[in-house]
C-alpha positions as CSV (number, residue, x, y, z in Angstrom):
1,M,18.1,140.2,49.1
2,I,21.6,140.3,47.6
3,K,22.6,143.2,50.0
4,Q,21.3,141.2,53.0
5,T,23.4,138.2,52.0
6,N,26.5,140.3,51.7
7,I,26.0,141.7,55.2
8,W,25.8,138.2,56.7
9,T,28.9,137.2,54.7
10,V,30.9,140.2,56.0
11,R,29.8,139.5,59.5
12,A,30.9,135.9,59.3
13,V,34.3,136.8,57.9
14,M,34.7,139.4,60.7
15,L,33.9,136.8,63.3
16,V,36.5,134.4,61.9
17,V,39.1,137.2,61.9
18,I,38.3,138.1,65.4
19,S,38.5,134.5,66.6
20,V,41.9,134.1,64.9
21,V,43.2,137.3,66.5
22,L,42.0,136.2,69.9
23,L,43.6,132.8,69.5
24,S,46.9,134.4,68.5
25,L,46.8,136.7,71.5
26,S,46.2,133.8,73.8
27,V,49.2,132.0,72.3
28,V,51.3,135.1,72.7
29,I,50.2,135.7,76.2
30,S,50.8,132.0,77.1
31,S,54.2,132.0,75.5
32,A,55.1,135.3,77.3
33,S,54.2,133.8,80.6
34,E,56.7,130.9,80.0
35,V,59.6,133.1,78.9
36,G,62.3,133.0,81.6
37,Q,60.6,130.2,83.6
38,M,63.4,128.0,84.8
39,Q,63.2,124.3,85.7
40,L,65.1,122.7,88.5
41,R,67.3,119.8,87.2
42,K,66.5,116.4,88.7
43,N,70.1,115.0,88.7
44,I,72.7,117.7,89.1
45,Q,76.2,116.7,88.1
46,V,79.0,119.1,87.6
47,T,82.5,118.7,86.1
48,G,84.2,121.9,87.1
49,S,85.3,123.3,90.4
50,T,82.2,125.6,90.8
51,V,78.4,125.2,90.7
52,T,76.5,127.7,88.6
53,L,72.9,128.5,88.0
54,G,73.2,126.7,84.6
55,D,74.2,123.6,86.5
56,V,71.1,123.8,88.8
57,F,68.5,125.0,86.3
58,I,67.3,124.3,82.8
59,G,66.7,127.6,81.0
60,A,68.9,129.9,83.1
61,G,69.7,131.9,80.0
62,D,72.2,134.7,80.4
63,A,72.4,133.8,84.1
64,A,73.8,130.4,83.5
65,D,77.3,131.3,84.5
66,V,76.3,132.9,87.8
67,F,78.2,131.4,90.7
68,V,76.2,129.5,93.3
69,T,78.8,127.5,95.4
70,P,82.1,125.7,95.2
71,A,81.8,122.2,93.8
72,P,82.5,119.2,96.0
73,D,85.7,117.2,95.5
74,P,85.7,114.8,92.5
75,G,83.5,111.7,93.2
76,R,81.8,113.4,96.2
77,F,78.5,115.4,96.6
78,I,77.0,118.2,98.6
79,T,73.4,119.0,99.6
80,L,72.6,122.6,98.7
81,P,69.8,124.4,100.6
82,L,67.2,125.8,98.2
83,L,66.9,129.0,100.2
84,E,70.5,129.9,99.2
85,V,69.6,129.3,95.5
86,L,66.3,131.2,95.9
87,S,68.2,134.3,97.2
88,I,70.4,134.2,94.1
89,V,67.4,133.8,91.8
90,R,65.7,136.8,93.4
91,Q,68.9,138.9,93.2
92,Y,68.9,138.4,89.5
93,D,65.1,138.8,89.2
94,L,64.7,135.4,87.5
95,N,61.4,133.6,86.9
96,W,61.3,130.5,89.2
97,D,58.9,129.2,91.7
98,R,60.4,127.1,94.5
99,P,58.7,123.6,94.4
100,A,56.7,122.7,97.5
101,G,58.2,120.1,99.8
102,V,61.8,120.5,98.5
103,S,64.3,122.1,100.8
104,R,67.6,120.8,99.6
105,I,69.1,119.5,96.3
106,R,72.0,117.1,95.8
107,V,74.9,118.2,93.7
108,E,77.5,115.5,92.6
109,R,80.9,116.1,91.1
110,K,81.8,113.9,88.1
111,S,85.2,112.2,88.4
112,Q,87.4,109.4,87.2
113,L,88.9,106.7,89.3
114,L,92.7,106.5,89.8
115,N,94.1,103.0,89.2
116,P,95.9,101.8,92.4
117,E,98.7,100.4,90.1
118,D,99.2,103.9,88.8
119,I,99.6,105.2,92.3
120,K,102.4,102.6,92.9
121,L,104.1,103.5,89.6
122,I,104.0,107.2,90.6
123,I,105.6,106.6,94.0
124,E,108.2,104.1,92.5
125,D,109.3,106.8,90.1
126,A,109.6,109.3,93.0
127,I,111.7,106.8,95.0
128,H,114.0,106.2,92.1
129,R,114.5,110.0,91.7
130,D,115.3,110.3,95.4
131,G,118.1,107.8,95.1
132,G,116.3,104.7,96.3
133,P,117.3,101.1,95.6
134,N,117.8,100.1,92.0
135,K,115.3,97.2,92.4
136,F,112.6,97.0,95.0
137,F,109.1,95.8,95.6
138,L,106.5,98.4,96.7
139,S,103.5,97.6,98.8
140,L,100.8,100.1,99.9
141,Y,99.0,100.0,103.2
142,G,95.2,100.5,103.0
143,N,92.6,100.5,100.3
144,F,93.1,102.7,97.2
145,Q,90.3,101.4,95.0
146,N,88.2,104.5,95.3
147,I,90.6,107.4,94.7
148,H,88.9,110.0,92.5
149,M,90.3,112.9,90.5
150,T,88.8,115.4,88.2
151,Q,87.7,114.3,84.7
152,G,90.3,114.7,82.0
153,A,93.3,114.6,84.4
154,T,96.2,112.2,83.9
155,T,98.9,110.8,86.1
156,A,101.2,113.5,84.8
157,D,99.0,116.0,86.7
158,I,99.7,114.2,90.1
159,S,102.6,115.3,92.2
160,V,104.3,113.4,95.0
161,N,105.3,115.2,98.2
162,M,108.5,114.4,100.2
163,I,108.9,110.7,101.0
164,S,110.0,109.7,104.5
165,L,111.7,106.3,104.2
166,D,113.0,104.2,107.1
167,A,116.1,102.4,105.7
168,R,116.0,99.7,108.4
169,T,112.3,98.6,108.2
170,G,111.6,99.8,104.6
171,R,108.5,101.6,105.8
172,F,107.6,104.9,104.1
173,R,105.2,107.8,104.4
174,T,104.2,110.3,101.7
175,S,101.3,112.1,100.1
176,I,100.1,112.8,96.6
177,N,98.3,115.8,95.3
178,L,95.3,115.0,93.1
179,P,94.0,117.7,90.7
180,T,90.4,118.9,91.5
181,G,90.1,121.4,88.8
182,G,90.6,125.2,88.7
183,G,94.2,124.8,89.9
184,G,93.1,123.1,93.1
185,Y,94.5,119.9,94.6
186,R,93.3,117.3,97.1
187,T,96.0,115.6,99.2
188,V,95.9,111.9,99.9
189,N,98.2,110.4,102.6
190,I,99.9,107.1,101.7
191,T,102.0,104.7,103.8
192,G,103.6,101.5,102.7
193,R,106.8,99.5,102.5
194,V,109.8,99.3,100.2
195,E,111.6,95.9,100.0
196,E,115.0,96.1,98.2
197,L,115.4,93.3,95.7
198,I,118.6,91.4,94.7
199,G,119.0,88.9,91.8
200,I,120.0,85.4,92.7
201,P,120.8,82.5,90.3
202,V,118.2,79.6,90.3
203,L,117.5,76.7,88.1
204,A,115.2,77.1,85.1
205,N,114.0,73.5,85.4
206,N,114.1,70.8,88.0
207,A,117.4,68.9,88.3
208,S,117.8,65.3,89.3
209,K,120.6,64.0,91.6
210,D,124.0,64.2,89.8
211,D,122.7,66.4,86.9
212,V,125.6,68.7,85.9
213,I,124.6,72.4,85.8
214,S,125.4,74.5,82.8
215,N,124.9,78.2,82.0
216,S,121.8,77.4,80.0
217,D,120.2,75.9,83.1
218,I,120.4,79.1,85.1
219,V,117.9,82.0,85.3
220,W,117.8,85.0,87.7
221,L,115.2,85.6,90.4
222,D,114.6,88.8,92.2
223,M,114.2,88.3,96.0
224,P,113.8,90.8,98.9
225,K,117.3,91.4,100.2
226,N,116.3,90.8,103.8
227,R,115.0,87.4,103.0
228,V,118.3,86.1,101.5
229,S,120.2,84.2,104.1
230,Q,124.0,84.1,104.1
231,N,124.4,80.6,102.7
232,I,122.3,81.3,99.6
233,L,124.4,81.5,96.4
234,L,124.5,85.0,94.9
235,T,126.6,84.3,91.8
236,D,126.5,81.7,89.1
237,D,130.2,81.0,89.0
238,L,129.8,78.6,91.9
239,L,127.1,76.7,90.1
240,V,128.3,76.1,86.6
241,G,130.0,72.8,86.2
242,M,128.7,71.5,89.5
243,A,126.2,68.6,90.0
244,A,123.0,68.4,92.0
245,R,123.6,66.7,95.3
246,R,119.9,65.9,95.4
247,T,116.7,66.6,93.4
248,L,116.5,70.4,93.1
249,R,113.4,72.4,92.3
250,A,113.3,75.1,89.6
251,G,113.1,78.7,90.9
252,T,114.3,77.8,94.4
253,P,117.3,79.6,96.0
254,L,120.4,77.3,96.1
255,R,122.9,76.7,98.8
256,L,126.4,75.2,98.7
257,T,125.0,72.1,100.4
258,D,122.7,71.6,97.4
259,I,125.6,71.1,94.9
260,Q,128.8,69.0,94.6
261,E,131.5,68.2,92.2
262,P,130.2,65.9,89.5
263,V,130.7,62.2,90.3
264,L,133.8,60.9,88.6
265,I,133.9,57.5,90.3
266,R,130.9,55.4,91.2
267,K,130.7,53.0,94.1
268,G,131.8,49.5,93.0
269,A,133.6,50.7,89.9
270,L,137.1,49.5,89.1
271,V,139.6,52.3,89.3
272,A,143.3,52.9,88.6
273,M,145.2,53.6,91.8
274,V,148.3,55.6,91.3
275,I,151.0,55.4,93.9
276,E,154.0,57.7,93.8
277,A,157.1,57.6,95.9
278,G,159.9,59.9,94.8
279,T,160.6,59.2,91.2
280,M,158.9,55.9,91.3
281,K,155.3,55.5,90.1
282,L,153.1,52.4,90.5
283,T,149.6,51.8,89.1
284,T,147.4,49.1,90.3
285,I,143.7,48.2,90.3
286,G,141.2,48.9,93.1
287,R,137.5,48.9,93.6
288,A,135.8,52.1,94.8
289,L,133.8,51.7,98.0
290,E,132.1,55.1,97.6
291,D,131.1,57.6,95.0
292,G,133.5,60.4,94.5
293,G,133.8,63.7,92.7
294,K,137.0,65.6,91.9
295,N,139.3,66.0,94.9
296,D,137.0,63.9,97.1
297,I,138.7,61.5,99.5
298,I,137.1,58.1,99.1
299,K,137.9,54.5,100.2
300,I,139.2,52.0,97.8
301,M,139.9,48.3,98.2
302,N,143.0,46.9,96.6
303,I,142.0,44.0,94.3
304,D,145.1,42.0,95.0
305,S,145.6,42.5,98.7
306,H,141.9,43.3,99.7
307,K,143.2,46.0,101.9
308,T,141.2,49.2,102.2
309,I,143.1,52.5,101.6
310,E,142.1,56.1,100.9
311,G,142.7,58.1,97.8
312,R,141.9,61.4,96.2
313,V,139.8,61.5,93.1
314,V,141.8,63.1,90.4
315,G,139.9,62.1,87.3
316,V,137.4,59.7,85.9
317,D,138.1,56.3,87.5
318,N,141.5,57.6,88.6
319,I,142.6,57.7,92.2
320,Q,145.8,59.1,93.8
321,I,146.7,57.2,96.9
322,L,147.3,59.3,99.9
323,Y,148.9,56.8,102.3
324,H,150.6,53.7,101.0
325,G,153.1,52.6,103.6
326,N,155.3,51.0,101.0
327,I,154.7,50.4,97.3
328,T,155.1,46.7,97.6
329,G,152.5,46.5,100.4
330,A,150.0,48.5,98.5
331,G,150.2,46.3,95.5
332,Q,150.0,43.0,97.4
């Protein structure tokens, strides 16, 4: 009885061992069938200048660096026929089954956008180096919001080709070379306009009529040279010490007609009229019939004779008579 029990025990153990071995073999066989089985990536994005099997497949192993095709320019994509990929896979005897119903795959090149303001700065630097105007305003023709270059590149990697500038119109043509990786470049043509700027003196704040202008009232404004007319003041030496002829707005170009000598004599004010004849000098009182600044010729009425005569403003409430006939008549 004991011997029979041992036999059944041995048989049971052997069955367990056989089951474990068979299970292990099935796992090994299943694992072996999956070795080298590559999977096609759903979203294929590359950063370099080439597309490799490692970019296209998951699990490419030692074949990951095998060249497939040149990459598109940064920010762009290509559609790659799977037949081309399949021929490369077969050439290297790789384990991959082409999925049914899929004939092409999309490969996109990662990139970074170039700021349009950076483009302007790059071209401005090139114009300065080529002996352009000291100050100018640069405008670009066209939309430069979607200019792509390879990831990791900087503006220092961008080069500017020769600039063709029309001195009369200010229009220019040039092109820039954007790095695409692997030592390659993509050329972008650019056109625009250069407007030379000059500084002109303007008022920092609004000025009322007869306000006297001082150095502290003046700031400088850059304006396109071709928009500055001949009668606009270009220096501040003609402004300082002058008075506003009318209300003047801050930041507005000024003309000689906008300013005048400060008013030294007000209409209706009593003034001293100085009459000179040879060595004789006579002073009498008159009433100003007009406002007057220094060296202005205004009309004055003699208080005593009520005659109207003309005189030159020489100081505050001080008039030099230009024509007096005779001293006695002027004072009567």
